[in-house]
C-alpha positions as CSV (number, residue, x, y, z in Angstrom):
1,X,0.9,-12.4,-1.1
2,X,4.3,-12.5,-2.6
3,X,6.5,-15.3,-1.2
4,X,9.5,-13.0,-0.8
5,X,7.5,-10.7,1.5
6,X,6.2,-13.6,3.5
7,X,9.7,-14.5,4.5
8,X,11.0,-10.9,5.1
9,X,8.2,-9.4,7.2
10,X,6.8,-10.7,10.4
11,X,4.4,-8.7,12.5
12,X,3.6,-9.2,16.2
13,X,0.9,-7.6,18.3
14,X,1.8,-5.2,21.1
15,X,1.9,-7.7,24.0
16,X,4.4,-9.9,22.1
17,X,6.4,-6.8,21.1
18,X,6.6,-5.8,24.7
19,X,7.8,-9.3,25.7
20,X,10.5,-9.2,23.0
21,X,11.7,-5.9,24.4
22,X,11.5,-6.9,28.0
23,X,9.1,-4.1,28.9
24,X,5.4,-4.0,30.0
25,X,2.7,-3.6,27.4
26,X,1.7,-0.4,29.3
27,X,5.2,1.0,28.8
28,X,5.0,0.3,25.0
29,X,1.5,1.9,24.9
30,X,2.9,5.1,26.6
31,X,5.7,5.2,24.1
32,X,3.2,5.0,21.2
33,X,1.3,7.9,22.8
34,X,4.2,10.1,23.7
35,X,6.5,9.3,20.8
36,X,10.0,7.9,20.8
37,X,9.0,4.3,20.8
38,X,9.6,1.7,18.1
39,X,7.7,2.1,14.8
40,X,4.3,0.6,14.7
41,X,1.3,0.2,12.5
42,X,-2.4,0.1,13.1
43,X,-4.4,-2.4,11.0
44,X,-8.0,-1.7,10.3
45,X,-10.3,0.8,8.8
46,X,-9.6,4.5,9.2
47,X,-11.5,6.0,12.0
48,X,-12.0,2.7,13.8
49,X,-10.0,1.0,16.5
50,X,-7.5,-1.3,14.9
51,X,-4.9,-3.8,15.9
52,X,-1.4,-2.3,16.8
53,X,1.4,-4.4,15.3
54,X,5.1,-4.1,15.1
55,X,7.4,-5.5,12.4
56,X,10.0,-7.7,14.2
57,X,13.1,-6.5,12.3
58,X,12.1,-2.8,13.0
59,X,11.5,-3.6,16.6
60,X,14.9,-5.3,17.1
61,X,16.7,-2.5,15.2
62,X,15.0,0.1,17.5
63,X,16.0,-1.9,20.6
64,X,19.7,-1.9,19.5
65,X,19.7,1.8,18.7
66,X,18.1,2.6,22.1
67,X,19.9,0.2,24.4
68,X,21.7,1.7,27.4
69,X,25.1,0.5,28.6
70,X,24.9,-0.2,32.4
71,X,28.6,-0.4,33.2
72,X,32.1,0.1,31.7
73,X,32.4,-3.6,31.2
74,X,29.5,-3.4,28.7
75,X,31.7,-1.4,26.2
76,X,32.1,-3.3,23.0
77,X,28.9,-5.3,23.3
78,X,26.1,-5.5,20.7
79,X,25.3,-2.1,19.2
80,X,28.3,-0.2,20.8
81,X,30.2,1.5,18.0
82,X,32.9,3.1,20.2
């Protein structure tokens, strides 16, 4: 493996990804099935059940794009471009 890639990419399995997002693993699984969730990969041979993984930087970028402000006092916080 190239050393540069080792430092840039970090993958986590679905339970850890759910913990990072603050949602249940079931919620994340529903988003994989229905669409609209963070990008994911399935590792393994085609046609066989593989491990679902998320790249941490993609996961965090998705979370920022999909955050919801809960009050007017949240304006100007992380990800708010208004």
